[in-house]
C-alpha positions, 0 to 999 in steps of 0.5 A: 500499500502506499502512504497516501491512502494510509488513515491518520493517526496510523503508524507506518513504516517505509518500505521502498520510495519509487523515485529518482535520485534526487527525490531520495536525496531530498527525502534524506535531507528531511530525515526520512530513510527506507526502514523508518517509522512515522506516524501520518498526522493529517491528510490536507484535503484537496489533493494538498500534502500528506504530513507526517511525524518523523523523530518530533519533526513534522513534514509535509510530503507532496500528494503525488510524492506520497503516492510513490512511498511504499509503506507498511503497518506498525502494531 
């Protein structure tokens, strides 16, 4: 499943990021890498970003990027 389909309030683990090297590096600079656990906080309406929290920092990920991030649920 992909990040843009995960309900708000859910903990997830990032499994794969299907983007080019440039966007993958940008995510890494934000502190988000494959294997990290993040908390989905909010889906901004009307195609806006997905807000996630990682290590106490809130990060907005564009909806098109969120569609390319494969995740799994964390219990």
